[in-house]
N, C-alpha and C positions, 0 to 999 in steps of 0.2 A: 524708426526701428520698432521692431515689435520683439517681444522674446516670450516663450512659451517652455514647458517642460514636457517633455514626449517620452513616454515609457514603453512603446510597443514592442521595443528589443528587449524588455527585462531590465534594462537598464536606465538612470537617469539622466536624458539628453537635453542639452538645452538648444533650442532652435531658435534662432535670431533673424529675423527679417531684415535685411539692410535696403534702404528704400531712398532713392534719390541721389545724393550724393555724399561722398566724403571725401571732404577737404579740409583746407587748413583752416576755415573757419566751424567745422564741426569733427573733428576726428577725436578731440580731447573727449567730447561728449561719449561718444564709443570707447575709448579707455575708460573713463569713470562707470559708464553703464557695465562694461564687461567686468568690472572688479563687482559690483552689486550680483551679478548674475552669479559669479564663481561663489558666493556664497551658499548656490544652491546645488551646484553642480561642478565637475571637473572637465565633462566630455560636451563638446558642441560642435554645432553645425551653423555655419552663416548660410543663410539662402540669398544668393544676389540676385534673384530673378528680376526685382524692380530697383537694383542699383545701377543706376543711368552712367556715373561717372566716378571717377577716383584718381586722386593726383598722387603724388610723393607722399604728403602727410597722413592721407587716408592709408595709402599703402602701407607706410610706417604703422600707423596705429593698428591695421590687421597683423602685421608681424608681430607686434607688442603683445596682442590678446593669445597668438599663438604660442608665443615665448611664456606667457604667464600661464597659460594651461599646462605647457610640458612641466614648468617648475613645478606646477601642484598635482603631477602624475596623471595630469588629462592630455586632451587631443582636442585639436580644431581643425574640421574638413570645411572647404567651400563648396557650394552647389550652384548650379544654374549660373554661371557667369555668361554674360552677352560678349561676344566677339569682342566689342569695343574694350571692357573690363579685363578679359581675359588677356587682350593684347598687352596691357600695362604688366600684368604679371609676366608674360613672356619675354617682353624687351627687359626688362629689370632682372629677369632670370629667379624672381621671387617665387615662380611656378613650382621649381625644384624642392620648397620648402614644405609646400602644400599637398594634402590629399585632395584631390577636385573631382567632381562627380557630374554628371549631366543633370542630376535632379535630386531633390530634397530625399525622396526616398532609397534610393541608392546609398547615399552618405549616411542615413540613419542605419539602413540594411549593415553598412563596413563596419559598422561598431559591433554588431553582433556576430559578425564572421571573423573579426581579427583578434578576436579575446582581450579587447580593451575593457578594463575594468573601470 
């Protein structure tokens, strides 16, 4: 995972690139990292372009991140989901919980247009 702050929309957005696998072996690492990232911002985009695999533990971790963002008056959006990863969100109906975008730029721009502070 990599993380950086983007301010191109005039807002402080946390952009996290999820890489490889998110599964039972490392899903707690995502939750721990997210808690640290929340010290910098409450608005997030998870760039999933290099996410190859996600299991139920990984999905649970991402849902937990969304819940924590919302609890802190923020939001979490997903971008660049591969068909394989997208299918996990589709089958579990978790897709209904998230705003999903075809690319990171679209996700970033959505914060500009929807008034999220």
